[in-house]
N, C-alpha and C positions, 0 to 999 in steps of 0.2 A: 674445462675442457674434458669430454668423455674420453673414453679408451680409442674409439674409432677415430675421433679427431686427433687426436694424437699420434695413431699410428700413420694416419695420412698424411700429418706435417712433418713428421721425422721422415718419410719416405721421401716425401718433395724435397726435404732439405737435403737429404742423401745425395740425390741425382744431381741436384744443380750443384753440390760442394763437387762432385765425382766429375763432372763435366768442366768445373772450373781448376779442378788437379790435375786431370789429364795431359795437358800440354807440359806441366812442369817437367825438365829433366827429358825431354823427347829429343831424340838427335836421329836425323837421319844417317844409314851407312854410307860408308866410304862407296864401298864396293856393293852393287845391286845384283842380288842373285836373280837368275831367269825366272819367271813367274812370279816374283814378289813387286807389291808395289813400290815406286820409288819415294813414296812418302812416308811407308810405314816405318815406326822406329825400331832402333837398331836392338834396344832392351827396354820394353815397355814397362817392366815392373808394375805390374797390374796388382798383384796381392799388396804390394808396399803401398799403392795409391788407395786401394781400397780401405786399408786400415788408417791411412790418414784420412782418408774421408768421413769414416766413421767416428772418428774422433773427434773432428772438426764437428760433424754433423750434430752430434751429441751435445757440445758445448753450445752451439746456435739453438738447438732444442730445449735446454736447460734455459736459456734466455728468453727464449719466445713464450715458455711455459709459464716463467715467472711475470712477464708482461701481461700474459692474458688472464693469468689468476690474479694477478694484484689487481685487475679492474681499471688499470691507467687507460685502457681503450675500451670502451665500450661497444662491445661486437654485436648487442640487442639492443631492442628498443625497450626505453625507460617506461 
């Protein structure tokens, strides 16, 4: 896997994991302030979720990289 492909794979993994992590811990507020969406979370904790996303995406990237570099799946014609 070349560098560009590795970056693309990591970015895709990161976004997929982020969209899976975003709902965790999301709780709608008891009192809704004027001008706010009723579905907006009370404490979104975006930075914590981004950190968790980075760790999980990094682990998944290592697994994907090892599988691709091992030749277990041939992505090119023989």
